[in-house]
Structures are given as structure tokens and as C-alpha cells.
N, C-alpha and C positions, 0 to 999 in steps of 0.2 A: 517075429520082427519087431514087435512092440512089447518089450518085457514089462512086467508090472512095476519094476523099480529101475531107477537110473543106474547105469553101470559106472558113472563118474561121481555123482553126488548122492550121498545118503540122505534119506528123509529126516527132517528134524524130529527129535524125540519129544514126546509129550511130557510136560512137567509132572513130577510125582504127586503134586497137590491137586491136580486137575482130574482126579479119578471120577468125581461126581459132577454132573452137569448142574449149573446154577439154575434153579427153578424160580420163575417169577411168582410172587404171591397171587393167589386167586382171591379176589376181593369178595367173591360170593361165598367162599367157604369159610365157616367159622373157625376161630382159633382152637387149638387143641385144649381140651379140658373144659370147653364151654359148650353150652347147648342153647340153641335159639329159643327153646321153650322157656328158659329161665331168664331171658333178657327182658327187662321191664320196658314195654313200649306203650306210649301214651297215644291213644287213638285221636286223630285230628279229623274233624269234619270240615271239608272245604266248601264254604258257601260263597255266594257271588261277591259279598263284601270283602272277604279275605282275598279272593282272587283279584279283585280290583285294586286292593292295597298293595299286594305283592307286585303286580304288573306296573302300577303307578311308580313304585320305587325303582323298578328295573329300567323302564323305558320312558318314564315321565308321566305326567298326567294324561290319561286317556278318557275322554268323556264317554258317557254311555251312548250306544248307537244301536241301530237296528237296520236290517235290510228292507228296502222298499221294492216290492215287485210290481212293475207297471203292467197294466192290461194291454192286450194287443190293440193297436189303433185300427179302426175300420177305414174304408175308403172315404166315407163321409167325414170322419174326423180329419183325415189328411186334407181333404178339400177345404174344410173350414179353416184349418191352419193356414193354408195357402192364401185364402181370401183375406183373413185377418191381418197377416203379416204384409201382404201386398198393399192393402189399403193403408196400413200404418206407415209403410215406407213412402208411399205416394204423398201422404199428408205431410211427412217430414220434408220431402224434397220440395214441395210447393210452398212450404213455410206457412201453412194454414193452421189455425187453432182447431178447426174441425172441417171435415170433408163435406159436411152438410151444406156448406156455402156453395159448392160447385157440383155436388153429386148426391143422388139418392142411392145410398149403399144397398138398399133392398133390391135394386135392379141389377146389381152385379151378380153374375152367375159364377159360383166357385168352380163348377165343372169346366166352364170355358177356360178359366185360368190354367187349370191342370192340363187340359188338352193342348193348349197353346204352348205350354212349357215342355211337354214330353213327346207329343205326337208330331215329330218333324222329320224331314228327310235329310239327306246329306247336304243339300244346299240350304238347309234351315227353313224351308217352306213347310207350312202346316199341312199334315195329311188328314183328310176328313174321313170320319167313320161312316157318315151318310153320303154315299156316292151321288145321290140325287141332287145334292147341293153344289156339285162341282160345276165349274164353268163349262159351257158347251164346247165340244171338240173344235168346231169351226172358228170360234172366237179365240181359243187357245192357239190354233194354227196361225191365225191372223196376227196375234200378238208376238208369237215367236218369229214370224216372218220379218216384222219390222225391227224387233229387238236384235236379231242376228243378221240383219241386212249387210252385205248382199248374199251371204251364205245362209241358206235355210234348207232344212231337210223335209219339212212337212208339205211344202208347196213347190211347184215347179217355177222356174224362173219366168218372170213376166215377159210378155212379147209385145206389149203396147205401152206407149208413153202415158204417164199418169197413173200407172197401176198402184204405186205406193200411196198415192193420195186417196184412191178409192178404198184401199185397205184401212187406212187411217180413219176415214169417215165412217166405215163400218164399225170400228172399235168405239169411236166417240158416240155413235148412235146407240150402241148396246149399253154402255155405262150411263148414258144420259137418260135412258128410260127407267132407271131404277127408282122405286118409290121412296127409298131412304138412302142417305149417303153412307159410305163405307164406315165412317167413324160414328155413325148412328146419332139420332137426335138426343138420346139420353146422355151421351158423353160430350156434347157440344161445349158446355161450360168448362169441362175439365181441360179440353184441348185449347180453348181460348185462354184459360189461365196460364198455360205453358208459354204463351206468346210473351208474357212479361219476363221470361227467363232466357230468351234467345240470346241476350248479350252474355249470359253466363253459359258458355257452350256446353260444358260437361254436365251441368245440372239440367239443362234443357233436354239433352239426349237421354239422360236417365229418366226424367219425367215422362218423356214420350215413349220410352221403352216400356215402362210400367203401364202407362195408359193404354197402349196398343195391346198389352197382354190381357186387358179386360174385354176385348172385343169378342164377338162370336167367332168361332174358328173359320167359318166360311167367309166372313168379312175380312178377317186378318189375312187369309190366303189370297183373296182377290186384291187386297191392298198391296201385299208383297209383290205379286205379279205385275200389277199396273204400274207401281212406282218404279220398279226395276226396269220395265219397258220404257217409261218416260225418261229415265236417266240415261239409258243407253242410246235412245234416239237423239237426245240433246247433244251427246258427245260424238255421234257418228258423223264424220265428215264425208263418208261415201254415200250417205243417204241424200237424195235430192230434196231440196227445201219444199215444204208443203205450202208455203205462202211466199209471195213475192215482196210483201210489205212488212210482215211480222217475222221476227226471229223465231227459230224453231223452239228454243227454250221457253220463250214467252208464250208461244202458241200452246205448248204442252200445259203450262200453268192455266191459261185461259180455258182450254178445252176440258180439263178434268178437275178443276178446283171445286166446282159445285157438287160433283158426284162423290168427292172425298169428304168435304166438310161444309155444312150449312145448317142453319137452325130451322125449326118448324115454321117460324114466322116469315122466313125468307126476306130479311131486311136487306137494304142496299149495301150496308156495310159488311155483310157476310162475305162478299166477294173479296174485299180487301183483306179481311182476316184470313180467309182460306188461301189467298194467294201467298201471303207471308208464310203460312204453315207448310203449304205444299212445296214452296221453294226450299225451305229448310229440310223437308223430307227427302227431296230429290238429291240434295247435297250430302246427306248423311244416312241414306236408307239402309245401308248394310249394318250399321250399328243400331239404329232405331228399331228395325224390324227383326232383330235377333233377341233371344231370350236373355234377360239381364242376369249375368253370371253371379254377381254379388248377392242378389236377392235369392236366386236358386240355391246357392250353397248355404245361405243363412237358414232357409226353410228346411233343407234336408238335415242340417246339423241339429236343428231344434227337434225335428221328428225323431232322429236317432237318440237324442238325449232323453226324450220322453219314454222311449221304449226300453232304455237301458236299466238294468238293476242298479239301484243306488243305495249308498250308505247314508242314512239320515241320523244326525246327532241330535241329542236332546237339547231343546231350547233354540234350535236353528231350523231354518227352512232350506231344504236342499235346492230349491229353485229360486232362492233369493237373488243369486247372481244373474239369473236369466229371467227377468220378469216377463210374463206373458204379454203379448201385444194388446194394447188398449183397443176396445171396440168403440164405435161411434155411438153417441147417445141421440135419442130421438128428440126433435124439437117441434114446436108448433108450426103451422103453415105460415102464420104472420112472421114469426122469427126467421123462418127459412127464407122468405121473400126479402126481408130486411138484410139478412146476411149476404144473400146473393147479389143484391143491388149495391151494397157498400163495398164488398170485397172484390167484385168483378171490375171495378173502375180502374184499378192499377194497370192491367194490361191494355185497357182501352186508352188510358191516358198516354201510355208508352207508344201505342199505335198512332195516336193523334200527333204526338211529338215527332215521330218518324216522317209522317206526311208533311208536317210543317217545315221540317228541316231538310227534306229531300231536295237536293240541288239538281238532280237529274230530271225531275218532273218539269214539264213546261208550265207556264203560268196558267194556261187554260185548264190543263189536267189537274193541277193542284187546287184551283178554285172549285172544280167539279167535285173532287174527292172531299174537300173540306165541307162543301155544301151537303154532300151525302152524310158525312159524319154528323154534322149539326142537326140534320133531320132525324137521324136514328138515335143519337145520344145527346140531346140538348144540354143535359146537366153537366156532363163531362166537358162538352165544348165550352160551356159558359165559364167553367173554372179556368180553362186555359186562355180563353179570349173573352174577358168580362166586358170589354168595350169595343166599339168598332175601330178605335185607334190602335188597339193592340193587334187586331187582325190586319190593319192596313200596313203595319210595319213589314209584313211579309212581302208586300207588293209595292215597292217604292216606285212612284210614277216619275218619269223623266219630264222635267219642266222645260218647255220649249221657249227659247228666247225669240222675241219678236224682232224684226229688223229695226235698226235705229231710225231709218227714214220714216217708217210707219209710226213709231213712238213720237217722233218729232211732229209729224202731221197731226196726231191726235191732240197735241198740246195747243194747236192753233184753234181759235174759235171758228165755228162754221160760217162760211161765206157763200153767198148765193152765186150761182153760175152766171157769168157775163159773157155775152158773145163778143168776140174780138173782131177787128176789122177784116182779118183774113178770111172770115166766113161770109162776108158780105158779097153780094153779087155785083 
């Protein structure tokens, strides 16, 4: 059915000159009549200089280079990098020449920073390795009860009036008996210095993010749980008020400010400083108590770069584009005290100005707070109010006009009293 040739069209005939197939020359085969043994070949020794010249002509100048193999970083190395870069970033955000003005860097634990950055749950709360430092179960249940009011899973619904007040008092008593505030005595000056940045919202949040990263993990976790509870209670309209005379938000600040921030000396002004900071924390706790993403990515990129095999060119430093973070230098005790005194006045001056210009404060409360400030920081107060006249401007007294009749009577000379006839018997 399929014949080898078409019955209609014949196959084209091959040309007579195409009897031999054209063969492409084999470049490896020598020409006929020649032998490779008789071809004169000059031996060439390829050294590094000739190789460099040939490649320089072909692709341009290529400087000499070598591979740099980095050693594996240990956990201690990584912790030191975290500490160094965290403190360097904090110094930059605060705008200080040195952190020695507000912080003894030797007291910063690098392990705490790494744990706070990585040991977190889905809600961003720190998970503790040492379970003995966890909050007691009964206090956690009490905090969840008020934070999730009226729906709570750990406790049954209350059956008597005033139950929520008793639970709140239990929480206040627990945090009030702590020997040290959650932000610790060592970091008091750091957090006070952030108060000067509250007007610059984004910088203040970043500074507090980094500062809270320095805390011991158990302190950071308690702070996260407490401030979250305070913020939820303040916004919960279904929760009955805890006080008839004080607003719920103001009560939260007054009840927990001292257990969050105070100094070792416990000066009167600490309450004012803590109240400002705690109010800002409540308003921005989700951002402040989260791990700073910019810092975390910078540290991780730096660690990856250190572990990567690099090409290092002669006459250049491979790490020149990424200078290592500068470490703080040690100063004498006298220098430290001088720097702390002079550089901590800026946030205090800002606080004094806020008190002076606060129109919501009554005259009585404003005078009381100014008196406390003057007692605690007389130097800062003297700069703002050098004379009594400058202070009196804040409290203009209303001059009372005396009646015209009385003024007229005072102008007459004093006359003795004479009995009139109408009084005679």
C-alpha cells in the first residue's frame, strides 16, 4: 500500500558532481605532509604576572584579591553584637555624646536583650526560661478577669456588688509590695531622658522600645501584662468605675506609676515623671513593648555579613562600608556625676514648662507641683523662675475694686462721734 516511490512524481536525480560528501576540516588533524614533531613550538611559562596582564587587557583592571574565611560566631559573640549595636542605636536616638551620662553600660546584660528579642509568643509577650519567675497563677487570673471584663474564662462571674473593686485592690497590693520598680533603678535616668522626646512621637517610641529591650525578661513580661491590662480597663465602658471621684484612667496612673518607675531616693518629683511616662506607655503600649524591627534586622544583617565568605582586595578594608558599632569609653566618677547633672536637666526643664503652662491644672494643684519641683530640683527651677516676679506671672491676682462710697469716706478726716438729739431721753 505504501510503495517506496511515488507513482506520479519521480525523485529528483542527484547532480553528477555531488558524488563525494563535503567534509569539514578537522582542526585537530595536521595537514598532509606535515608532522607535529617538526613544528617549532616556543614553550610559554604562565606566571601570575602574565595572567594578570592578559586578564587586565581582556576585562579591564582587576586588583589583586583574596578570599577571607570568617570563623563561626559563638553565642557569646552574637550577644555582644546585640548589646553593642543596641546601645549605639539608643545613644543616637537620645542624641547624646555618650551613654555614660544616663547609664552604666556594665549593668546591661546582653543575654537579656537576646531573650527579649527572640523568646516571645504569638502575642509578642516574653516567654521565660525560668518558670519560677512567672507571675503567680492567682494574680494572672485576677488581671485577665479585669482585662477581659465582663467575659472571663479563668474565674466565675461575680455574685456580689463591688467584686471588681476587690480584684483591682488585690492587683494593686501585689505590685505595690515589689522591692524594685519594673523599669529598675539602674535604668531610671534612661527613661527620664526619654521624657524630653515625647513631643517627637516617633523618636520617643523608638527610644522606649530600645530601653525596654534592656530590661530583665521577667520585668519586661510583667510590664507587658500590666500596661496592657491598664489600657484595656481604661477603655472598657462596661466595667463599673472603681472610684466615684477619680476617673478610671487617672486612677490607673496613680495606682501603678510608682511600681513602674521611681528612683532609689524616692523624691517627690518622681511621681510627676512617672505619671507622664506611664500615660504615654498606656497610649502606645503595643508599639513600645514590641521588638524594634529596624534594630533587629540591622543586627541580623550584620551577623550574616560577618559569617559570609568575603573577597578582600589589596589596599582596601572589606568592612569599611560597615564600620563596627562604637563602644562606650569609661570615665571617672566625678566626670560621670558632672555629665549626669548637666545633661539630665533638659527633660526636667521640659517637665517644668509643661507644669507651668498646663491650663487644666487648678491654681492649688499647680502651686503644689511647682513647690515639689523647686524642692527636688532647685537649680532647674531657678533657671526658669529666677525671681518671684517671674513666678507670679503664672498666678495673676484679681484686683478687687472698693465701693465708691467707701473710697469717698476714707478721704474725709476722722470726726468724733456726736450724739444727736434723737437719742436723748
